[in-house]
Residue, then its C-alpha position, 0 to 999 in steps of 0.5 A: m498487475l497483469l500476469a504477463m508483467l510477471i514474466a516480462s523480459p524488458a527489451f525494446a518494443q520492436d517487431a522486425g525492426t519496426l518501432v511499436e507505437s503506444d495506444t493513446g486510449d490506454t496511455a490516457w487511462m494510465l495517466t489518469s490512474s497515476a493521478l488517482v493513485l497519487l491522490m490516495t496519498l496527497p491528500g487522501l492519506a494525509l486527511s485520513y491520518g490527520g483526522r485520527v490523531r490529536a489536534k496538536n499533531v495534525l500538521s506533523v502527520a500531514l507534513q510527514c506524508g508530504a515529505v515522504a511523497a516528495v523523497i520517494s518520488v525523487l528516489w523512484v526516478v533516480t534508482g527505485y524504478t530500475l531496482a524494481f522493473g529494470d531488466i531481469g538479472n538474478g531474480w532479486f533486483g532489476n538491473g541498471r538499465a533505467w538509472m535516472l530513467i535513461e534508456l526507457t523503451n517507447v512501449r513498456y514490454g507486455t503493455t501498449v503504453p509508453e514506459s514513461a507512463f508505466v514509471l509514473f504509475q508505479m511511482g504512485f505505488a511506491v509513494f503510497a506504500a511508504a506513506l502508509m507507515v506514517g500511521a504506525w509512529a504518528e504523534r511521536a516520531r522525528l521528521g528527519w528519521v521518518v524521511l531517512f527511514c522511508a527513503a531507505w525502506s523504499l530501496v531495500v524493502y519495497a523495490p526488491v519485493a516489487h521486482w520479485v512479484w511484478g518485475g519477473g523476479w523469483l516469487a513469480s517466476t519460480f513459484g507463480t505467486m500472483d498479486f494484481a495490484g499490491g496486496l503483497v507488494v504494497h500492503t503486506t510490506a507496509g503493514v508488517s514494517a509498520l508493526v515492527a516500527a511501532v514496536l521499536i519506537g514504543p507507545r505514545e505517552g498515556f497510551a496505557d492509561k486511557p483511550i486516545l481519541p481522534h480530534a476530527p473524525v470528519l477529516t478521516m471520513i473525507g480522507a477515506a472517501l478520497l482513498w476509495v475513489g483513488w483506489f479505482g486508479f490503484t486497481g483499475g490502472s493495474a490492468l495496464s489498459a482501458t479494457d474490460d480488465a480495468s472496469s471489472a477490477i473497479i467493480n470488484t474494488h467498489l463492491a468489496a469496499c461497500v460490503a466491508a464498510l457495512v460489516w465493520l459498522l455491524i461489528e461496532r454496533i454489536a461490540l460497542g453499541k454504536c456505529t462510528t465514522i471512524g469505523w466506516a472509514a476503517g471498514a472501507v479501507a480494510g475491504l479495499a486492501t483485501i481486494t487489491p491483490a485479487a481485483g482483476y482475477i475474481a468474480p464480483g460474487a467473490a469480491i463481496l465475500f472478500g469484503a465480508l471477511a475483511p472487517v472480521v479479520c482486520y477488526g480482530a487483528l486490531v483488538q489483538v494488537r492492542k492487547w499486546g500493548i503495541d501502539d500501532t497508532l492508526s492500525v496500519f498492520a491490522v487494516h492494511g497488512m492483514g487485509g493485504m495478506l488475507g486477500t493474497l491467500l484468498l486469491g489462491l482459491f477464488v481465481s478458479y474459473s469454476l468460481g468465476g475467476t480468470g482461471y489458474p495459470a498453466g500447470m497450477t491447481p488450487a493447492t499449488q496456487l494457494g501454496a504459492q500465495a502462502i510462500g509469497v506472504a511468508a517471504v515478503a513478511v519476513w523480508s519486510a520485518v527483518m530489514t525494517g528492524i535493521l534500517a529503523l535501528g541503524i538510522g536511529i543511531l544517526i537520528p533518534m526515532r522519537v522526539k523528546r518526552r516534553r515535545e511529545i506531550e506539548g505536541l509535535d505541531i508547535t514544538s517541531h514545526g512552529e505551527r498549529g493546525w487550527y487557530f481560533a479567534d478570541 
C-alpha cells in the first residue's frame, strides 16, 4: 500500500468546503483489481489446493475456501473494515466510523477513488488471507470449526495488523515499517497462523508412514496460474491508482514469479532428479509472496533477485517443517509465511534509491529501515501465533478442530458433505 496510506487521518475528502470527486480511471482500475484479487481465492486458491489433496477430500477443501470467502466478506462489511481502516484511535484498532459501512467518505483519504471502491479492494485481501490457512489443516478439519475460527481470526489477527501497517497504526507511524501489498499483513499473518494451527490439529493419518501424493497436479497448476494473474490486481491495485506505480508493481510481480518458478524447478532437478508441475506452482507462488511487500518500491533488477532467493528459502523451510514432523498440508507457512517475511526484510535494503528503488522515507537509513522491517516481522509473527493458539483452542471447545478418525480415513467429501469430487461411469 502506498506510504501515504500509512499516515492517513481519515476525514471527509473536502477542500475549502468543496467535495472532491473521484477519478474515473483510477476507480475503474480499483474495481478491476478487486475482481482480480477475489479471483485469487475463487477459483484460484480452491483449484490450487484442491488438486494437491487426495481425491476423497477435494470438495472439502474447495468448500472451505468458499465458506471462508463468504463469511469474511460479510464480516468485513459489518466490522472488519472499520477495525482496519477506521479513523486512527490508539494505533491498535480503527474506530467505529464505518460500522456497516456507514459514513463512508466520497473519496478515500490519500487516494482518488471512492471509499466504497477501497472497501471492496481491501475485502479481497481479508478473504485471501483467511482462505490461505485452509491449506494447513486440509483433509482433517471440521467445516464448522474452520468457519468460526477464520471469522474470529479475521477480526482479532488480520484487521488489527492491517491497521498497524496500512491504517496509520503504531508499526507504520512509530517505526516506519513498510509493506506495499501484504507481505506482512497477508502472508506473514496467514503463514504463521497456519503453522500454529497445523501443530495444534496434528498430522494426517498416515503422514509419518509414506508420502501423501496429490491427486490432480493439473488442477494445482491451473489454480497457480490463476493466482499468478490475479496477483497483478493484488500488487498493481495496491498503487491505488492507474499510474506508473501500478504498472511497475505488476512488472516486478511477474518477474519475481518467473524467476522463482524456474529456480524451484532447478532445485527439484538437483534434489529429486526431475521437475514437477507442483514444483512450478510452488515456486511461482513463493516468488509472488516474496515480491508482494516490495513490488511498488523496488527496481526490476531487485525483483529478479527476490525471485531467485524466494525458492531457496521457501524450499528449505518446507523441508525443515517436514523434518519437525509438522503436517502443514499444503506448505502455507513455508511458501507464503517465509516468502512474505523474506520479502519484507529484503525491502529494507532494496528500497534504496541507489539500488533503483523509490528511496527511503525522510529520516530513514538502510539500517533503520531494515530494523523497522524486522520489528514488523517479529511483532506480526508473535501476535499471529499467540492469538491463533488462543482462538483455535477456544473455538475447539465448542466445535472440535478435527473430524473423527473414521471420517478422515474414508474422506471428508463423502462423510462430511455427502458428495464426491469425481463420478466415473461404470
